Phi, psi and omega in degrees: 000351183277343181286128173279139187240135175237161179228135169243107186104097184233050172284213186297322180277305182300319180298318181286330173294318178296318178299316181300312181294322175299315179299329181276002176095005178282153179273096174271106194263329185210141178226144181224145174212149177298338174254094189307323179300329177296314179294320182297318181295316180293318180302317179296325182289320187252002177077032178255174174271133172275104186285133177278337182228154176299319180300332178292328176295312180300319181295331186262000188222157173261328179235127182240122174269136172243132180224085186246183193269323188201183182301315182298318179294322180296314179295327181293320181287343175249037183297149179281342180228159177071199180295132186198152173296342184280350179288121182067033190269358184305130178086352180278159170242128177255126181249110190256117192254356183289152171274100183226177183291146177305323181298325179290321175300319179296318180294319179296319177299319179299315180294320180296315180299321180297332179269004179083018181245176177239151179233142179224133172269134179229084187281134188256129174246055182207187184227198190300312180301322181291326176298322183283324185259006173077032180238031176298147168268113185247126174250120188247146178211157180119215184297114184292327177294323177295321177299317179296322181295316186263002182305318179301329177286314181299326179295337174286341183259342193238139169268349180208111187241128184222129171270123188264320183154203184297171181308134179098335184290316180297322179294325176296314179298316181298320179300321179289322176303310183289328176300311181293319177301316181294321176299315178300319181296312180295322178294319178296319179299322179289321179296314179290325178296317177294321176301318178296318180295330180275355179080019179284154173287113187288332174296316176297318183296319178296323178295318178295315176306315185294340184254007184225191180293352177277359182291151177193164174297325179296323176302318180294317186275329191240344188301308180295323178297320177298316181296319186265004181058040179259092190246038173303136193278120167249325175215111194285156174299325178298316177291325177298319178297316180299313185290322174297325177296322176299315181295317180297321178294320177297320179298317180299317180293334179270000179079024180248152171249127182241089186296323180291316179297321180293317179295321179295317177305317180296323178298314181288329174293326177294322175301316178300315181298331179272003181080020183252011185295337179278352176287160171300159179304334177300339179295352175299341176296339177294344178268350189238333180285135181299138176085357179271169192306315187260001184294133179256135177291156178295146179287000000 
């Protein structure tokens, strides 16, 4: 409880993680966001400082969580010049939660070490409700001593905590988790879409899926939403496209071709092209159900 905690990136995930730690009695001292009103609102809610600069977060905290959108954003908050979390960072631990490429996690660890700090990747395989209630599935990689230091904090956020290995390893595992999840999501959308085209009762079809080899966690979380076009965003199609892209790039570097992952990536990229990237990943059903906006007729 003695570690002061800061956050850089307090959108839906980061903001709810900060709320959770505050509720658990931790000192959340400073929050920063690229959209300053978001940080200001959260700071007022939890009694933290709304930091105007990244360096102000580092100055006010011993442990800093980063929850940003992509590789470019991650590298920017750890910039070698100008405003950066690395200014005055000696002795700090940075816990980086974004789904980004393994190579970027390795680079961030290198920069942190050069500044006298430690970096840990804490990849999340959960969504907004789990961030708020402390049941995230966290896969951690990087400095093992840093993991031991911040483990009591991570345990407040996670219902399942796993140390995977050196920097980049947790990000590799997370990329594979999301790759398979995205394939399952796109496959379920096609199954239900075809069922709709055949005139089947989709409630019955979902029940049959749940009792057979077609069952999956995605069926539980997304099946009814696909049927009812309820695509409130918990994990966006835009992020699904990005994460599938990370996995496809890893496959290429390993000399593998992954046709299902590649096809799934194209589906989520098509959602973005149609202006549907802000929908939940369940919105991929808009490409497969007959009569919906993105559905394509058979050739």
